[in-house]
C-alpha positions as MATLAB code, in Angstrom:
seq = 'XXXXXXXXXXXXXXXXXXXXXXXXXXXXXXXXXXXXXXXXXXXXXXXXXXXXXXXXXXXXXXXXXXXXXXXXXXXXXXXXXXXXXXXXXXXXXXXXXXXXXXXXXXXXXXXXXXXXXXXXXXXXXXXXXXXXXXXXXXXXXXXXXXXXXXXXXXXXXXXXXXXXXXXXXXXXXXXXXXXXXXXXXXXXXXXXXXXXXXXXXXXXXXXXXXXXXXXXXXXXXXXXXXXXXXXXXXXXXXXXXXX';
ca = [
       0.000    0.000    0.000;
       3.004    2.319    0.016;
       2.156    4.440   -2.989;
       1.109    7.926   -4.037;
      -2.471    8.389   -5.228;
      -3.449   11.471   -7.198;
      -7.230   12.028   -7.041;
      -9.092   14.002   -9.703;
      -9.170   17.748   -9.178;
     -12.366   18.770   -7.326;
     -14.371   21.890   -7.986;
     -12.418   24.658   -6.276;
     -13.406   27.173   -3.581;
     -14.044   30.831   -4.428;
     -11.279   32.592   -6.346;
      -9.785   34.513   -3.390;
      -9.571   31.393   -1.236;
      -8.202   29.458   -4.197;
      -5.376   31.984   -4.582;
      -4.510   31.728   -0.894;
      -4.614   27.926   -1.054;
      -2.245   27.855   -4.023;
       0.102   30.271   -2.285;
       0.241   27.969    0.755;
       0.767   24.952   -1.502;
       3.638   26.641   -3.331;
       5.232   27.852   -0.101;
       5.318   24.397    1.471;
       6.677   23.001   -1.767;
       9.643   25.359   -1.458;
      10.606   24.262    2.058;
      10.257   20.460    1.760;
      14.000   19.850    1.984;
      14.374   21.527    5.372;
      10.864   21.082    6.719;
      11.671   18.452    9.348;
      14.850   20.176   10.511;
      13.038   23.478   10.924;
      10.246   21.805   12.916;
      12.843   20.443   15.340;
      14.623   23.772   15.686;
      11.537   25.962   16.042;
       9.996   23.735   18.720;
      13.295   23.042   20.522;
      12.747   19.369   19.698;
       9.358   19.193   21.442;
       7.371   18.548   18.257;
       8.280   14.862   18.274;
       6.761   14.409   21.728;
       3.677   16.363   20.699;
       3.163   14.050   17.718;
       3.516   10.980   19.918;
       0.838   12.420   22.205;
      -1.412   13.116   19.215;
      -0.943    9.563   17.942;
      -1.833    8.145   21.358;
      -4.953   10.334   21.518;
      -6.170    8.793   18.242;
      -6.203    5.338   19.879;
      -5.000    3.840   16.584;
      -4.375    0.200   17.499;
      -5.593   -2.008   14.610;
      -7.288    1.062   13.082;
      -7.335    2.635    9.643;
      -6.269    6.248   10.094;
      -6.269    9.275    7.795;
      -3.428   11.682    8.633;
      -4.020   15.043    6.950;
      -1.358   17.660    6.367;
       0.954   14.677    6.674;
       4.036   16.473    5.373;
       6.949   14.054    5.229;
       5.168   11.569    7.496;
       6.270   12.298   11.075;
       2.804   11.911   12.640;
       1.936    9.045   10.270;
       4.969    7.164   11.544;
       3.962    7.705   15.169;
       0.500    6.341   14.382;
       1.998    3.150   12.946;
       4.292    2.842   15.964;
       1.193    3.151   18.165;
      -0.387    0.185   16.389;
      -2.359    1.547   13.414;
      -3.109   -1.147   10.831;
      -2.913    1.355    7.987;
      -2.243    5.083    7.741;
      -3.254    7.071    4.684;
      -1.191   10.244    4.635;
      -2.799   13.120    2.750;
      -1.164   16.440    1.954;
      -2.062   19.354   -0.314;
       1.554   19.735   -1.491;
       2.681   17.149   -4.029;
       6.377   17.529   -3.136;
       5.582   16.695    0.502;
       3.692   13.567   -0.560;
       6.581   12.509   -2.806;
       9.059   13.020    0.050;
       6.886   11.001    2.451;
       6.516    8.127   -0.014;
      10.265    8.063   -0.602;
      11.011    8.185    3.115;
       8.685    5.239    3.859;
       9.307    3.250    0.688;
       8.519   -0.452    0.964;
       6.560   -0.170    4.231;
       3.131   -1.727    3.748;
       1.348    0.171    6.523;
       1.414    3.452    4.586;
      -0.368    4.933    1.589;
       0.034    8.518    0.388;
      -2.293   10.825   -1.478;
      -2.316   14.403   -2.747;
      -5.538   15.699   -1.232;
      -7.385   18.890   -0.354;
      -8.937   18.814    3.121;
     -11.949   20.715    1.773;
     -12.661   17.988   -0.830;
     -11.449   14.674    0.559;
     -11.510   11.834   -2.006;
     -13.000    9.268    0.404;
     -16.483    7.923    1.095;
     -18.387    8.748    4.262;
     -17.264    6.738    7.295;
     -14.061    5.394    5.715;
     -11.690    5.836    8.679;
     -11.521    4.810   12.325;
      -9.564    7.990   13.152;
      -8.536   11.213   11.430;
      -5.519   13.189   12.608;
      -3.789   16.387   11.590;
      -0.629   18.043   12.810;
       0.000   21.765   12.262;
      -2.481   21.856    9.393;
      -5.489   23.832   10.528;
      -3.954   27.332   10.441;
      -3.466   26.838    6.686;
      -7.035   25.752    5.871;
      -8.870   28.523    4.032;
     -12.314   27.466    5.354;
     -11.765   25.893    8.765;
     -15.382   24.874    9.592;
     -15.720   23.240    6.163;
     -12.416   21.410    6.648;
     -13.460   20.083   10.056;
     -16.815   19.016    8.604;
     -15.014   17.052    5.865;
     -12.853   15.292    8.456;
     -15.969   14.384   10.427;
     -17.656   13.128    7.265;
     -14.981   10.518    6.519;
     -14.930    9.275   10.126;
     -16.993    6.214   11.022;
     -19.476    6.620   13.878;
     -17.465    6.369   17.086;
     -14.269    7.387   15.272;
     -11.894    9.940   16.736;
     -10.700   13.261   15.322;
      -7.373   14.537   16.692;
      -6.084   18.029   15.880;
      -2.612   19.244   16.896;
      -1.667   22.837   16.158;
      -0.291   26.086   17.469;
      -2.714   28.182   19.493;
      -2.964   31.574   21.127;
      -1.026   31.616   24.383;
      -3.239   32.641   27.320;
      -2.384   35.779   29.257;
       0.367   35.261   31.780;
       4.080   35.559   32.377;
       4.940   33.434   29.350;
       2.692   35.218   26.849;
       4.793   38.307   26.087;
       8.172   36.560   25.621;
       6.516   33.845   23.538;
       4.888   36.378   21.211;
       8.243   38.130   20.813;
       9.926   34.818   19.929;
       7.145   33.633   17.605;
       6.688   36.876   15.683;
      10.171   38.400   15.772;
      12.938   35.902   16.562;
      11.671   32.681   14.980;
      10.940   34.095   11.490;
      14.410   35.645   11.304;
      16.294   32.511   12.397;
      14.104   30.106   10.416;
      14.254   32.274    7.317;
      18.022   32.473    7.496;
      18.516   28.728    8.041;
      15.926   27.611    5.500;
      16.742   30.202    2.871;
      13.057   31.152    2.642;
      12.258   34.165    4.798;
       8.840   34.704    3.195;
       7.644   31.219    4.171;
       8.508   31.651    7.828;
       7.085   35.167    7.954;
       3.848   33.597    6.737;
       3.975   30.852    9.371;
       4.615   33.332   12.171;
       1.546   35.319   11.081;
      -0.695   32.291   10.566;
      -2.364   32.644   13.981;
      -3.914   35.923   12.835;
      -7.623   35.237   12.442;
      -7.244   31.688   13.754;
      -9.601   30.778   16.632;
      -8.325   30.292   20.156;
      -8.475   26.841   21.732;
     -12.042   27.315   22.982;
     -13.139   28.600   19.595;
     -11.658   25.598   17.788;
     -13.368   23.258   20.261;
     -16.684   24.888   19.366;
     -16.040   24.358   15.642;
     -15.555   20.652   16.367;
     -18.856   20.569   18.269;
     -20.622   22.417   15.440;
     -19.410   19.659   13.078;
     -21.326   17.133   15.184;
     -18.458   15.785   17.270;
     -19.053   14.913   20.911;
     -16.865   14.646   23.984;
     -14.753   17.470   22.557;
     -11.812   18.444   24.738;
      -8.323   19.864   24.459;
      -5.133   20.161   26.427;
      -2.334   22.645   26.084;
       1.250   21.619   25.364;
       4.482   23.564   24.933;
       3.833   26.067   27.762;
       0.389   26.721   26.304;
       1.542   27.485   22.759;
       0.169   24.253   21.260;
      -3.275   22.664   21.674;
      -4.253   19.028   21.183;
      -7.986   18.763   20.464;
      -9.984   15.540   20.338;
     -13.583   14.703   19.494;
     -15.666   11.620   18.736;
     -18.165   11.239   15.888;
];
């Protein structure tokens, strides 16, 4: 099952959102080669632990799991290590999918697909769990994206969302904002050779809901037992819900 599947192009969103989506797609295509290294550096190595926690929250043992925004496959790999029977990794950026397929070549637990979270190429109720890691801030229509994830979940299946979030007021908030908006884009841009990409990522929380707001979007999509916990000194949130 370790292959790349290219679904037919769906009808696109409105023109403005389509332009933003293509810009995001192109940007991630430019940084594939240093994507994993930059994740380690920007999170001080904590992103690996966060992905393990997300994989555990999906309760993937013997399950078929869809991992969206799969990138080069870090979270997909943690899901397999946690016992998933099969992981389908889906990403909007073809170069990411190609890199993931190459990285996991010959491993039967994986399949890879170029896919748009707003138009998933799967039937209703296909998966036992759906996960995403650091995807949601890049989705042009977040409620529609969450609704699509819920659609492809079987009844009783689990949705797990891992992403940056707004840091609550407190002693850590001001220094974190300074790091995230000022220091990180400069260092990441210099090391990756793509300053524009990391300026975009540092601004991607603008207009993004806080942790409570995202939890409500999950509830509005029909998920129950919605909860979240903060990681990384409150800068990351791990949301879960059950269909």
